[in-house]
Backbone as XML, in Angstrom:
<?xml version="1.0"?>
<chain id="A" units="angstrom">
  <residue number="1" name="MET">
    <atom name="N" x="-73.267" y="243.685" z="52.075"/>
    <atom name="CA" x="-71.616" y="242.919" z="52.427"/>
    <atom name="C" x="-71.369" y="243.102" z="53.529"/>
  </residue>
  <residue number="2" name="ALA">
    <atom name="N" x="-71.371" y="244.311" z="54.349"/>
    <atom name="CA" x="-71.968" y="244.396" z="55.648"/>
    <atom name="C" x="-72.008" y="242.761" z="56.502"/>
  </residue>
  <residue number="3" name="ARG">
    <atom name="N" x="-73.732" y="242.618" z="56.205"/>
    <atom name="CA" x="-74.107" y="241.567" z="56.758"/>
    <atom name="C" x="-73.887" y="240.409" z="56.200"/>
  </residue>
  <residue number="4" name="HIS">
    <atom name="N" x="-73.462" y="239.970" z="55.375"/>
    <atom name="CA" x="-73.152" y="239.051" z="55.109"/>
    <atom name="C" x="-71.700" y="238.668" z="55.170"/>
  </residue>
  <residue number="5" name="ALA">
    <atom name="N" x="-70.914" y="239.139" z="54.737"/>
    <atom name="CA" x="-69.074" y="239.255" z="54.535"/>
    <atom name="C" x="-68.954" y="238.754" z="56.144"/>
  </residue>
  <residue number="6" name="ARG">
    <atom name="N" x="-68.187" y="237.599" z="56.227"/>
    <atom name="CA" x="-67.622" y="237.029" z="56.853"/>
    <atom name="C" x="-65.789" y="237.777" z="57.168"/>
  </residue>
  <residue number="7" name="PRO">
    <atom name="N" x="-65.417" y="238.007" z="58.419"/>
    <atom name="CA" x="-63.833" y="238.632" z="58.127"/>
    <atom name="C" x="-62.721" y="238.193" z="57.579"/>
  </residue>
  <residue number="8" name="GLY">
    <atom name="N" x="-62.491" y="239.382" z="56.833"/>
    <atom name="CA" x="-61.106" y="238.876" z="55.870"/>
    <atom name="C" x="-61.982" y="238.476" z="54.227"/>
  </residue>
  <residue number="9" name="GLY">
    <atom name="N" x="-63.353" y="238.661" z="54.169"/>
    <atom name="CA" x="-64.235" y="238.729" z="53.666"/>
    <atom name="C" x="-64.248" y="237.407" z="52.432"/>
  </residue>
  <residue number="10" name="THR">
    <atom name="N" x="-64.224" y="236.039" z="53.260"/>
    <atom name="CA" x="-63.990" y="235.153" z="53.119"/>
    <atom name="C" x="-65.084" y="234.118" z="52.723"/>
  </residue>
  <residue number="11" name="SER">
    <atom name="N" x="-65.826" y="233.745" z="51.363"/>
    <atom name="CA" x="-67.062" y="232.712" z="51.109"/>
    <atom name="C" x="-67.245" y="231.768" z="52.437"/>
  </residue>
  <residue number="12" name="PRO">
    <atom name="N" x="-68.179" y="231.875" z="52.548"/>
    <atom name="CA" x="-68.293" y="230.744" z="53.972"/>
    <atom name="C" x="-68.559" y="229.399" z="53.264"/>
  </residue>
  <residue number="13" name="PHE">
    <atom name="N" x="-68.744" y="229.308" z="51.945"/>
    <atom name="CA" x="-68.186" y="228.079" z="51.336"/>
    <atom name="C" x="-66.540" y="228.123" z="51.237"/>
  </residue>
  <residue number="14" name="SER">
    <atom name="N" x="-65.750" y="228.348" z="51.346"/>
    <atom name="CA" x="-64.432" y="228.370" z="52.031"/>
    <atom name="C" x="-63.331" y="228.253" z="53.010"/>
  </residue>
  <residue number="15" name="ASP">
    <atom name="N" x="-64.559" y="229.176" z="53.686"/>
    <atom name="CA" x="-63.888" y="229.476" z="54.846"/>
    <atom name="C" x="-63.909" y="228.008" z="55.619"/>
  </residue>
  <residue number="16" name="THR">
    <atom name="N" x="-63.158" y="227.864" z="56.610"/>
    <atom name="CA" x="-62.547" y="226.783" z="57.513"/>
    <atom name="C" x="-63.910" y="226.730" z="58.757"/>
  </residue>
  <residue number="17" name="THR">
    <atom name="N" x="-65.053" y="227.425" z="58.911"/>
    <atom name="CA" x="-66.131" y="227.489" z="59.671"/>
    <atom name="C" x="-66.958" y="227.343" z="58.413"/>
  </residue>
  <residue number="18" name="PRO">
    <atom name="N" x="-67.835" y="226.065" z="58.579"/>
    <atom name="CA" x="-69.134" y="226.143" z="57.437"/>
    <atom name="C" x="-70.370" y="226.567" z="57.649"/>
  </residue>
  <residue number="19" name="PRO">
    <atom name="N" x="-71.052" y="227.120" z="57.303"/>
    <atom name="CA" x="-71.728" y="228.226" z="56.968"/>
    <atom name="C" x="-72.655" y="227.330" z="57.982"/>
  </residue>
  <residue number="20" name="GLY">
    <atom name="N" x="-73.771" y="228.324" z="58.689"/>
    <atom name="CA" x="-74.565" y="227.890" z="59.540"/>
    <atom name="C" x="-76.014" y="228.244" z="58.836"/>
  </residue>
  <residue number="21" name="GLU">
    <atom name="N" x="-77.388" y="227.403" z="59.195"/>
    <atom name="CA" x="-78.374" y="227.750" z="58.436"/>
    <atom name="C" x="-78.789" y="228.626" z="58.020"/>
  </residue>
  <residue number="22" name="GLU">
    <atom name="N" x="-79.156" y="230.153" z="58.892"/>
    <atom name="CA" x="-78.938" y="230.993" z="58.302"/>
    <atom name="C" x="-78.348" y="231.259" z="57.301"/>
  </residue>
  <residue number="23" name="GLU">
    <atom name="N" x="-76.992" y="231.259" z="57.045"/>
    <atom name="CA" x="-76.329" y="231.800" z="55.973"/>
    <atom name="C" x="-76.641" y="231.065" z="54.466"/>
  </residue>
  <residue number="24" name="LEU">
    <atom name="N" x="-77.300" y="229.840" z="54.747"/>
    <atom name="CA" x="-77.345" y="228.747" z="53.728"/>
    <atom name="C" x="-78.245" y="229.662" z="53.196"/>
  </residue>
  <residue number="25" name="ALA">
    <atom name="N" x="-79.379" y="229.992" z="53.980"/>
    <atom name="CA" x="-80.943" y="230.612" z="53.550"/>
    <atom name="C" x="-80.476" y="231.584" z="52.928"/>
  </residue>
  <residue number="26" name="ASP">
    <atom name="N" x="-79.848" y="232.513" z="53.431"/>
    <atom name="CA" x="-79.371" y="233.598" z="52.597"/>
    <atom name="C" x="-79.042" y="233.289" z="51.225"/>
  </residue>
  <residue number="27" name="TRP">
    <atom name="N" x="-78.096" y="232.759" z="51.061"/>
    <atom name="CA" x="-77.053" y="232.248" z="50.179"/>
    <atom name="C" x="-78.409" y="231.422" z="48.979"/>
  </residue>
  <residue number="28" name="ARG">
    <atom name="N" x="-79.350" y="230.667" z="49.487"/>
    <atom name="CA" x="-80.397" y="230.266" z="48.179"/>
    <atom name="C" x="-81.454" y="231.383" z="47.941"/>
  </residue>
  <residue number="29" name="LEU">
    <atom name="N" x="-81.581" y="232.038" z="49.240"/>
    <atom name="CA" x="-82.061" y="232.744" z="48.463"/>
    <atom name="C" x="-81.478" y="234.515" z="47.155"/>
  </residue>
  <residue number="30" name="TRP">
    <atom name="N" x="-80.212" y="234.370" z="47.699"/>
    <atom name="CA" x="-79.366" y="235.416" z="46.717"/>
    <atom name="C" x="-79.144" y="234.541" z="45.248"/>
  </residue>
  <residue number="31" name="VAL">
    <atom name="N" x="-78.790" y="232.865" z="45.297"/>
    <atom name="CA" x="-79.026" y="232.225" z="44.106"/>
    <atom name="C" x="-79.724" y="232.623" z="43.110"/>
  </residue>
  <residue number="32" name="THR">
    <atom name="N" x="-81.570" y="232.193" z="43.146"/>
    <atom name="CA" x="-82.436" y="232.249" z="43.838"/>
    <atom name="C" x="-83.093" y="233.612" z="42.395"/>
  </residue>
  <residue number="33" name="THR">
    <atom name="N" x="-82.382" y="234.929" z="43.197"/>
    <atom name="CA" x="-83.328" y="235.552" z="42.867"/>
    <atom name="C" x="-82.506" y="236.610" z="42.026"/>
  </residue>
  <residue number="34" name="VAL">
    <atom name="N" x="-81.246" y="236.459" z="42.145"/>
    <atom name="CA" x="-79.739" y="237.249" z="41.677"/>
    <atom name="C" x="-79.352" y="236.839" z="40.200"/>
  </residue>
  <residue number="35" name="PHE">
    <atom name="N" x="-78.234" y="235.887" z="41.064"/>
    <atom name="CA" x="-77.111" y="235.039" z="40.936"/>
    <atom name="C" x="-77.718" y="234.129" z="39.656"/>
  </residue>
  <residue number="36" name="LEU">
    <atom name="N" x="-78.825" y="233.409" z="39.763"/>
    <atom name="CA" x="-79.393" y="232.676" z="38.860"/>
    <atom name="C" x="-79.500" y="233.373" z="37.718"/>
  </residue>
  <residue number="37" name="PRO">
    <atom name="N" x="-80.808" y="233.706" z="37.518"/>
    <atom name="CA" x="-80.871" y="234.785" z="36.501"/>
    <atom name="C" x="-80.214" y="235.804" z="35.990"/>
  </residue>
  <residue number="38" name="VAL">
    <atom name="N" x="-78.899" y="236.252" z="36.686"/>
    <atom name="CA" x="-77.896" y="237.012" z="35.331"/>
    <atom name="C" x="-76.841" y="235.601" z="35.091"/>
  </residue>
  <residue number="39" name="LEU">
    <atom name="N" x="-76.864" y="234.696" z="35.742"/>
    <atom name="CA" x="-76.185" y="234.124" z="35.043"/>
    <atom name="C" x="-77.049" y="232.987" z="33.701"/>
  </residue>
  <residue number="40" name="ARG">
    <atom name="N" x="-78.371" y="233.230" z="33.684"/>
    <atom name="CA" x="-79.009" y="232.899" z="32.992"/>
    <atom name="C" x="-78.862" y="233.873" z="31.172"/>
  </residue>
  <residue number="41" name="GLU">
    <atom name="N" x="-78.964" y="234.960" z="31.887"/>
    <atom name="CA" x="-78.581" y="235.760" z="30.752"/>
    <atom name="C" x="-77.477" y="235.577" z="30.209"/>
  </residue>
  <residue number="42" name="MET">
    <atom name="N" x="-76.843" y="235.597" z="30.978"/>
    <atom name="CA" x="-75.361" y="235.247" z="30.155"/>
    <atom name="C" x="-74.776" y="233.455" z="29.091"/>
  </residue>
  <residue number="43" name="ARG">
    <atom name="N" x="-75.345" y="233.168" z="30.004"/>
    <atom name="CA" x="-75.736" y="231.211" z="28.650"/>
    <atom name="C" x="-76.034" y="232.069" z="27.550"/>
  </residue>
  <residue number="44" name="ASP">
    <atom name="N" x="-77.579" y="232.683" z="27.647"/>
    <atom name="CA" x="-78.395" y="233.015" z="26.837"/>
    <atom name="C" x="-77.679" y="233.870" z="26.307"/>
  </residue>
  <residue number="45" name="LEU">
    <atom name="N" x="-77.085" y="234.842" z="26.047"/>
    <atom name="CA" x="-76.158" y="235.677" z="25.266"/>
    <atom name="C" x="-75.551" y="235.278" z="24.553"/>
  </residue>
  <residue number="46" name="VAL">
    <atom name="N" x="-74.335" y="234.225" z="25.258"/>
    <atom name="CA" x="-73.393" y="233.703" z="24.769"/>
    <atom name="C" x="-74.233" y="232.199" z="23.591"/>
  </residue>
  <residue number="47" name="VAL">
    <atom name="N" x="-74.839" y="231.650" z="23.848"/>
    <atom name="CA" x="-75.243" y="230.692" z="23.222"/>
    <atom name="C" x="-76.048" y="231.281" z="21.462"/>
  </residue>
  <residue number="48" name="GLY">
    <atom name="N" x="-77.303" y="232.003" z="22.557"/>
    <atom name="CA" x="-77.968" y="232.794" z="20.938"/>
    <atom name="C" x="-77.357" y="233.713" z="20.440"/>
  </residue>
  <residue number="49" name="ARG">
    <atom name="N" x="-75.903" y="234.081" z="20.375"/>
    <atom name="CA" x="-75.153" y="235.776" z="20.064"/>
    <atom name="C" x="-74.052" y="235.076" z="19.332"/>
  </residue>
  <residue number="50" name="ALA">
    <atom name="N" x="-73.813" y="233.770" z="19.562"/>
    <atom name="CA" x="-72.356" y="233.067" z="18.743"/>
    <atom name="C" x="-72.185" y="233.678" z="18.172"/>
  </residue>
  <residue number="51" name="ASP">
    <atom name="N" x="-72.843" y="233.846" z="16.902"/>
    <atom name="CA" x="-72.351" y="233.892" z="15.520"/>
    <atom name="C" x="-71.727" y="235.632" z="15.616"/>
  </residue>
  <residue number="52" name="LEU">
    <atom name="N" x="-71.266" y="236.555" z="16.740"/>
    <atom name="CA" x="-71.086" y="237.560" z="16.651"/>
    <atom name="C" x="-69.511" y="237.216" z="17.597"/>
  </residue>
  <residue number="53" name="LEU">
    <atom name="N" x="-69.411" y="235.885" z="17.564"/>
    <atom name="CA" x="-68.066" y="235.043" z="18.284"/>
    <atom name="C" x="-66.493" y="236.281" z="17.134"/>
  </residue>
  <residue number="54" name="ARG">
    <atom name="N" x="-65.655" y="236.024" z="18.028"/>
    <atom name="CA" x="-64.474" y="236.207" z="17.110"/>
    <atom name="C" x="-63.889" y="235.300" z="16.814"/>
  </residue>
  <residue number="55" name="GLU">
    <atom name="N" x="-63.564" y="234.287" z="17.572"/>
    <atom name="CA" x="-63.287" y="232.868" z="17.555"/>
    <atom name="C" x="-64.174" y="232.126" z="16.193"/>
  </residue>
  <residue number="56" name="PRO">
    <atom name="N" x="-62.848" y="230.902" z="16.333"/>
    <atom name="CA" x="-64.194" y="230.533" z="14.764"/>
    <atom name="C" x="-64.448" y="228.612" z="15.761"/>
  </residue>
  <residue number="57" name="GLU">
    <atom name="N" x="-64.207" y="229.040" z="16.869"/>
    <atom name="CA" x="-65.076" y="227.498" z="17.614"/>
    <atom name="C" x="-65.104" y="228.021" z="19.341"/>
  </residue>
  <residue number="58" name="MET">
    <atom name="N" x="-66.499" y="227.697" z="19.833"/>
    <atom name="CA" x="-66.819" y="228.682" z="21.401"/>
    <atom name="C" x="-65.280" y="227.667" z="22.194"/>
  </residue>
  <residue number="59" name="PRO">
    <atom name="N" x="-65.195" y="229.234" z="22.639"/>
    <atom name="CA" x="-64.356" y="229.196" z="23.501"/>
    <atom name="C" x="-64.754" y="228.939" z="24.994"/>
  </residue>
  <residue number="60" name="SER">
    <atom name="N" x="-63.327" y="228.185" z="25.286"/>
    <atom name="CA" x="-63.782" y="226.809" z="26.582"/>
    <atom name="C" x="-64.103" y="228.079" z="27.840"/>
  </residue>
  <residue number="61" name="LEU">
    <atom name="N" x="-63.922" y="228.244" z="27.977"/>
    <atom name="CA" x="-64.137" y="230.052" z="29.050"/>
    <atom name="C" x="-65.471" y="230.531" z="29.140"/>
  </residue>
  <residue number="62" name="LEU">
    <atom name="N" x="-66.123" y="230.330" z="27.741"/>
    <atom name="CA" x="-67.877" y="230.181" z="27.598"/>
    <atom name="C" x="-68.761" y="228.561" z="28.522"/>
  </residue>
  <residue number="63" name="LEU">
    <atom name="N" x="-68.162" y="228.010" z="27.810"/>
    <atom name="CA" x="-68.167" y="226.594" z="27.837"/>
    <atom name="C" x="-68.776" y="226.295" z="29.638"/>
  </residue>
  <residue number="64" name="GLU">
    <atom name="N" x="-67.340" y="226.636" z="30.256"/>
    <atom name="CA" x="-67.799" y="226.451" z="31.882"/>
    <atom name="C" x="-68.528" y="227.829" z="32.323"/>
  </residue>
  <residue number="65" name="LEU">
    <atom name="N" x="-68.862" y="228.868" z="32.020"/>
    <atom name="CA" x="-70.058" y="229.544" z="32.043"/>
    <atom name="C" x="-70.914" y="228.910" z="31.852"/>
  </residue>
  <residue number="66" name="CYS">
    <atom name="N" x="-71.213" y="227.999" z="30.807"/>
    <atom name="CA" x="-72.305" y="227.559" z="30.927"/>
    <atom name="C" x="-72.496" y="226.237" z="31.631"/>
  </residue>
  <residue number="67" name="ALA">
    <atom name="N" x="-71.421" y="225.750" z="31.486"/>
    <atom name="CA" x="-71.651" y="224.074" z="32.831"/>
    <atom name="C" x="-72.651" y="224.733" z="33.697"/>
  </residue>
  <residue number="68" name="HIS">
    <atom name="N" x="-71.174" y="225.777" z="34.428"/>
    <atom name="CA" x="-71.726" y="226.420" z="35.178"/>
    <atom name="C" x="-73.016" y="227.132" z="35.942"/>
  </residue>
  <residue number="69" name="THR">
    <atom name="N" x="-73.626" y="227.233" z="34.968"/>
    <atom name="CA" x="-75.091" y="227.876" z="35.178"/>
    <atom name="C" x="-76.079" y="226.734" z="35.256"/>
  </residue>
  <residue number="70" name="ALA">
    <atom name="N" x="-75.284" y="225.745" z="34.838"/>
    <atom name="CA" x="-75.940" y="224.616" z="34.626"/>
    <atom name="C" x="-76.353" y="223.261" z="35.811"/>
  </residue>
  <residue number="71" name="GLY">
    <atom name="N" x="-75.045" y="223.712" z="35.862"/>
    <atom name="CA" x="-74.859" y="222.749" z="37.657"/>
    <atom name="C" x="-75.738" y="223.616" z="38.761"/>
  </residue>
  <residue number="72" name="TYR">
    <atom name="N" x="-75.508" y="224.902" z="38.362"/>
    <atom name="CA" x="-77.232" y="225.812" z="39.620"/>
    <atom name="C" x="-78.213" y="225.253" z="39.268"/>
  </residue>
  <residue number="73" name="GLU">
    <atom name="N" x="-78.612" y="225.289" z="37.471"/>
    <atom name="CA" x="-79.681" y="224.738" z="37.598"/>
    <atom name="C" x="-80.430" y="223.428" z="38.621"/>
  </residue>
  <residue number="74" name="ILE">
    <atom name="N" x="-78.994" y="222.824" z="38.219"/>
    <atom name="CA" x="-79.451" y="221.039" z="39.522"/>
    <atom name="C" x="-80.014" y="221.777" z="40.901"/>
  </residue>
  <residue number="75" name="THR">
    <atom name="N" x="-79.223" y="222.254" z="41.020"/>
    <atom name="CA" x="-78.957" y="222.823" z="42.276"/>
    <atom name="C" x="-79.586" y="223.582" z="43.147"/>
  </residue>
  <residue number="76" name="VAL">
    <atom name="N" x="-80.713" y="224.440" z="42.203"/>
    <atom name="CA" x="-81.830" y="225.406" z="42.686"/>
    <atom name="C" x="-83.216" y="223.521" z="42.684"/>
  </residue>
  <residue number="77" name="ALA">
    <atom name="N" x="-83.571" y="223.517" z="40.968"/>
    <atom name="CA" x="-84.009" y="222.193" z="41.282"/>
    <atom name="C" x="-84.157" y="221.120" z="42.926"/>
  </residue>
  <residue number="78" name="ARG">
    <atom name="N" x="-82.598" y="220.557" z="43.118"/>
    <atom name="CA" x="-82.922" y="219.654" z="43.944"/>
    <atom name="C" x="-83.282" y="221.123" z="45.422"/>
  </residue>
  <residue number="79" name="TRP">
    <atom name="N" x="-82.744" y="222.169" z="45.445"/>
    <atom name="CA" x="-83.856" y="222.920" z="46.598"/>
    <atom name="C" x="-85.599" y="222.865" z="46.108"/>
  </residue>
  <residue number="80" name="ALA">
    <atom name="N" x="-85.429" y="222.672" z="45.688"/>
    <atom name="CA" x="-87.285" y="222.968" z="45.384"/>
    <atom name="C" x="-87.709" y="221.533" z="45.812"/>
  </residue>
  <residue number="81" name="GLN">
    <atom name="N" x="-86.841" y="220.445" z="45.446"/>
    <atom name="CA" x="-87.311" y="219.589" z="46.264"/>
    <atom name="C" x="-87.428" y="218.738" z="47.924"/>
  </residue>
  <residue number="82" name="GLY">
    <atom name="N" x="-85.754" y="220.045" z="48.265"/>
    <atom name="CA" x="-86.262" y="220.505" z="49.546"/>
    <atom name="C" x="-85.081" y="219.592" z="49.951"/>
  </residue>
  <residue number="83" name="ASP">
    <atom name="N" x="-84.121" y="219.328" z="49.161"/>
    <atom name="CA" x="-83.355" y="219.467" z="49.560"/>
    <atom name="C" x="-81.350" y="219.808" z="49.190"/>
  </residue>
  <residue number="84" name="PHE">
    <atom name="N" x="-81.079" y="219.975" z="50.366"/>
    <atom name="CA" x="-80.159" y="221.456" z="50.399"/>
    <atom name="C" x="-78.872" y="221.002" z="50.820"/>
  </residue>
  <residue number="85" name="SER">
    <atom name="N" x="-78.779" y="219.209" z="50.118"/>
    <atom name="CA" x="-77.803" y="218.670" z="50.628"/>
    <atom name="C" x="-76.061" y="219.593" z="49.336"/>
  </residue>
  <residue number="86" name="ASP">
    <atom name="N" x="-76.453" y="220.590" z="48.781"/>
    <atom name="CA" x="-75.933" y="221.446" z="47.842"/>
    <atom name="C" x="-76.174" y="222.322" z="47.549"/>
  </residue>
  <residue number="87" name="HIS">
    <atom name="N" x="-74.707" y="223.663" z="48.101"/>
    <atom name="CA" x="-75.225" y="224.521" z="47.798"/>
    <atom name="C" x="-74.821" y="225.630" z="46.655"/>
  </residue>
  <residue number="88" name="LEU">
    <atom name="N" x="-73.714" y="225.019" z="45.880"/>
    <atom name="CA" x="-73.189" y="225.191" z="44.900"/>
    <atom name="C" x="-73.043" y="224.815" z="43.133"/>
  </residue>
  <residue number="89" name="SER">
    <atom name="N" x="-72.853" y="225.242" z="42.711"/>
    <atom name="CA" x="-72.469" y="224.382" z="41.681"/>
    <atom name="C" x="-71.111" y="223.264" z="41.305"/>
  </residue>
  <residue number="90" name="LEU">
    <atom name="N" x="-71.718" y="222.520" z="40.124"/>
    <atom name="CA" x="-70.627" y="221.746" z="40.105"/>
    <atom name="C" x="-69.204" y="222.272" z="39.469"/>
  </residue>
  <residue number="91" name="VAL">
    <atom name="N" x="-69.611" y="222.973" z="38.654"/>
    <atom name="CA" x="-68.452" y="223.621" z="38.234"/>
    <atom name="C" x="-68.131" y="225.183" z="38.512"/>
  </residue>
  <residue number="92" name="PRO">
    <atom name="N" x="-67.178" y="225.526" z="39.053"/>
    <atom name="CA" x="-66.902" y="226.952" z="39.465"/>
    <atom name="C" x="-67.046" y="227.985" z="38.962"/>
  </residue>
  <residue number="93" name="PHE">
    <atom name="N" x="-67.314" y="229.320" z="38.734"/>
    <atom name="CA" x="-67.556" y="230.231" z="37.931"/>
    <atom name="C" x="-66.662" y="230.946" z="38.100"/>
  </residue>
  <residue number="94" name="PRO">
    <atom name="N" x="-66.102" y="230.933" z="36.384"/>
    <atom name="CA" x="-64.559" y="231.425" z="36.130"/>
    <atom name="C" x="-64.275" y="233.141" z="35.891"/>
  </residue>
  <residue number="95" name="SER">
    <atom name="N" x="-64.656" y="233.441" z="37.335"/>
    <atom name="CA" x="-64.799" y="234.911" z="37.285"/>
    <atom name="C" x="-63.798" y="235.882" z="36.861"/>
  </residue>
  <residue number="96" name="GLU">
    <atom name="N" x="-61.981" y="235.133" z="37.185"/>
    <atom name="CA" x="-61.277" y="236.735" z="36.602"/>
    <atom name="C" x="-61.071" y="236.470" z="35.408"/>
  </residue>
  <residue number="97" name="GLU">
    <atom name="N" x="-61.256" y="234.657" z="34.897"/>
    <atom name="CA" x="-60.701" y="234.724" z="33.081"/>
    <atom name="C" x="-61.912" y="235.531" z="32.461"/>
  </residue>
  <residue number="98" name="LEU">
    <atom name="N" x="-63.439" y="235.305" z="33.164"/>
    <atom name="CA" x="-64.147" y="235.839" z="32.054"/>
    <atom name="C" x="-64.004" y="236.951" z="32.007"/>
  </residue>
  <residue number="99" name="ALA">
    <atom name="N" x="-64.409" y="237.541" z="33.310"/>
    <atom name="CA" x="-63.849" y="239.239" z="33.531"/>
    <atom name="C" x="-62.554" y="239.844" z="32.690"/>
  </residue>
  <residue number="100" name="ALA">
    <atom name="N" x="-61.429" y="239.342" z="32.271"/>
    <atom name="CA" x="-60.418" y="239.405" z="31.481"/>
    <atom name="C" x="-61.155" y="239.058" z="29.797"/>
  </residue>
  <residue number="101" name="TYR">
    <atom name="N" x="-61.500" y="238.155" z="29.837"/>
    <atom name="CA" x="-62.282" y="237.669" z="28.584"/>
    <atom name="C" x="-62.929" y="239.226" z="28.317"/>
  </residue>
  <residue number="102" name="ALA">
    <atom name="N" x="-63.816" y="239.607" z="28.667"/>
    <atom name="CA" x="-64.856" y="240.714" z="28.655"/>
    <atom name="C" x="-64.016" y="241.739" z="28.693"/>
  </residue>
  <residue number="103" name="ARG">
    <atom name="N" x="-62.508" y="242.295" z="28.670"/>
    <atom name="CA" x="-62.369" y="243.702" z="28.844"/>
    <atom name="C" x="-61.966" y="243.334" z="27.646"/>
  </residue>
  <residue number="104" name="ARG">
    <atom name="N" x="-60.795" y="242.559" z="27.145"/>
    <atom name="CA" x="-60.411" y="242.479" z="26.098"/>
    <atom name="C" x="-60.741" y="242.595" z="24.641"/>
  </residue>
  <residue number="105" name="GLY">
    <atom name="N" x="-62.188" y="241.379" z="24.934"/>
    <atom name="CA" x="-63.198" y="241.795" z="23.710"/>
    <atom name="C" x="-63.524" y="242.573" z="23.842"/>
  </residue>
  <residue number="106" name="PHE">
    <atom name="N" x="-63.765" y="243.965" z="24.825"/>
    <atom name="CA" x="-64.407" y="244.994" z="24.523"/>
    <atom name="C" x="-63.841" y="245.845" z="23.949"/>
  </residue>
  <residue number="107" name="GLY">
    <atom name="N" x="-61.922" y="246.161" z="24.375"/>
    <atom name="CA" x="-60.960" y="246.630" z="23.704"/>
    <atom name="C" x="-60.946" y="246.570" z="22.462"/>
  </residue>
  <residue number="108" name="GLU">
    <atom name="N" x="-60.651" y="245.867" z="21.974"/>
    <atom name="CA" x="-60.218" y="245.009" z="21.049"/>
    <atom name="C" x="-61.961" y="245.411" z="19.766"/>
  </residue>
  <residue number="109" name="LEU">
    <atom name="N" x="-62.983" y="245.511" z="20.374"/>
    <atom name="CA" x="-64.267" y="246.463" z="19.563"/>
    <atom name="C" x="-64.060" y="247.851" z="19.469"/>
  </residue>
  <residue number="110" name="LYS">
    <atom name="N" x="-63.991" y="248.519" z="20.627"/>
    <atom name="CA" x="-64.205" y="249.320" z="20.396"/>
    <atom name="C" x="-62.934" y="249.886" z="19.712"/>
  </residue>
  <residue number="111" name="ARG">
    <atom name="N" x="-61.499" y="249.339" z="19.784"/>
    <atom name="CA" x="-60.396" y="249.958" z="18.536"/>
    <atom name="C" x="-60.914" y="249.618" z="17.114"/>
  </residue>
  <residue number="112" name="GLU">
    <atom name="N" x="-61.135" y="249.078" z="16.825"/>
    <atom name="CA" x="-61.649" y="248.060" z="15.778"/>
    <atom name="C" x="-62.851" y="249.566" z="14.946"/>
  </residue>
  <residue number="113" name="GLN">
    <atom name="N" x="-63.930" y="249.921" z="15.982"/>
    <atom name="CA" x="-65.247" y="250.273" z="15.992"/>
    <atom name="C" x="-64.857" y="252.115" z="15.037"/>
  </residue>
  <residue number="114" name="ALA">
    <atom name="N" x="-63.388" y="252.262" z="16.673"/>
    <atom name="CA" x="-62.737" y="253.534" z="16.107"/>
    <atom name="C" x="-61.947" y="254.105" z="14.515"/>
  </residue>
  <residue number="115" name="ARG">
    <atom name="N" x="-61.066" y="252.213" z="14.089"/>
    <atom name="CA" x="-60.480" y="252.806" z="12.886"/>
    <atom name="C" x="-62.025" y="252.743" z="11.823"/>
  </residue>
  <residue number="116" name="LEU">
    <atom name="N" x="-62.594" y="252.393" z="12.398"/>
    <atom name="CA" x="-63.873" y="251.547" z="11.277"/>
    <atom name="C" x="-64.240" y="253.124" z="11.047"/>
  </residue>
  <residue number="117" name="LEU">
    <atom name="N" x="-64.905" y="253.909" z="12.220"/>
    <atom name="CA" x="-65.618" y="254.978" z="12.283"/>
    <atom name="C" x="-64.452" y="256.689" z="11.927"/>
  </residue>
  <residue number="118" name="GLY">
    <atom name="N" x="-63.535" y="256.435" z="12.387"/>
    <atom name="CA" x="-62.694" y="257.367" z="12.227"/>
    <atom name="C" x="-61.528" y="257.416" z="10.525"/>
  </residue>
  <residue number="119" name="GLY">
    <atom name="N" x="-61.290" y="256.325" z="10.979"/>
    <atom name="CA" x="-60.316" y="255.770" z="9.694"/>
    <atom name="C" x="-58.839" y="255.870" z="9.453"/>
  </residue>
  <residue number="120" name="GLN">
    <atom name="N" x="-58.399" y="255.395" z="10.964"/>
    <atom name="CA" x="-57.449" y="255.413" z="12.275"/>
    <atom name="C" x="-56.791" y="254.081" z="11.645"/>
  </residue>
  <residue number="121" name="ARG">
    <atom name="N" x="-55.794" y="253.687" z="11.692"/>
    <atom name="CA" x="-54.955" y="252.577" z="11.383"/>
    <atom name="C" x="-54.711" y="251.330" z="12.698"/>
  </residue>
  <residue number="122" name="PRO">
    <atom name="N" x="-54.810" y="250.353" z="12.581"/>
    <atom name="CA" x="-54.854" y="249.525" z="13.780"/>
    <atom name="C" x="-53.977" y="249.739" z="14.859"/>
  </residue>
</chain>
């Protein structure tokens, strides 16, 4: 973080000063080696384990996650062809909403688990 952070912790893509070539090269490395593999795992869990979701329909938040991942798949494919005109997914990552959804779901799961294992009432 000390190496890549801008003053105030702002993203190079939302700051008034656009990212330089070194920042963009670092960003491409992070996306291809860290972010996209994790996004793919998240997408694969959502799609492959959708039967475990409590909701009767796929939550729009999870569809946004899948769309964000697909957007980066296209961006990275363009990088492989030498096109570096874009550096972000077309769909923003729903970070705060996804974190809240995961916290809420985990809490509900743990309460239900405790009730089933310990005979507690909900």
